[in-house]
C-alpha positions, 0 to 999 in steps of 0.5 A: 771544379777543373782540379777535381775533374783532373784528379778524377781522370788521374784516378781513373788512369791509375785504376786502369794501370793497376787493374792491368799491371800484367800488361806492363809486365808483359811489355817489359818482358818483350822489351827485354827479349828485344834487348837480348836479340839486339845484343846477340844479333845486332845485324838482324836488329839493324836490318829489322829497323831498316825494314820498319823504316821502309814500311814507314816510308812506303805508307808516308809515300802513299799518303803523300801521293794521295795528297799530291793527286788531290792537290793536282785536281783542286788547284794544280800545284802538286809538284813538291808533294809528288816529288816527296811521294816518289822519293819516299816510295823509292827509299821504301823499295831500297829498304825492302830490296837491299836492307843490309846496304841501307843499314850501311848507307845509314852508318855512312850518313852518320859518319859524314854527320860526325865529321862535319859536326866535329869540324864545326865544333873544332872551329868553334872551340878554336875561336873560344880558346882565343877568347876564353881558353876553352879547349873542351869544345876542340876535344869534343870536335876531335872525338866526333871526327874520330867517330866518323873516321872509324865508321867509314873504316869499319861500318859494321862497328856502327851497325853493332853499336847502333843495335847495342845502344837500342838493346841497352835502352830496351833492357832498361825500359823492360826492367823499369816496366816490370818493376813498376808492374809488380810495385802496383800489382797489389796497390789499392785503387 
């Protein structure tokens, strides 16, 4: 009985997708258009991502503030929620007022992460060399450190790379959606 219900739901979903094949194709077209924007205007793409994150941080901050006020009314313990709300709203304001600077700050955070994780990988690799002669971990750590240094020296390269990776994803995603849409277009339900 359960298996038959599961198959019926799957058939219903398939029928909806086949009946709306054009929506998949349209999503694919928009993904490809986004990819083109990401490739040709990487700075604009990165700023758009920061603005989108700013919108998320603002909404999250408002909801955290509401939760903090409700918690304060009920039992008085709302300090952590209030701090979270304030930080989210401050981050949102920074993203909206200084989006380009926020992108560069993100690139610097990635650079710091790359260097710290690179050092950790090199340390682990050196320990493994002594035990098993494994040197690839040291190489990967070194590559991570080099990435971090490059991002510190040329943060714009990080902005471009971030946008291009997102563009490459959007391009492949769009092509896959359009292909799927036209493959199912005439499929019988």
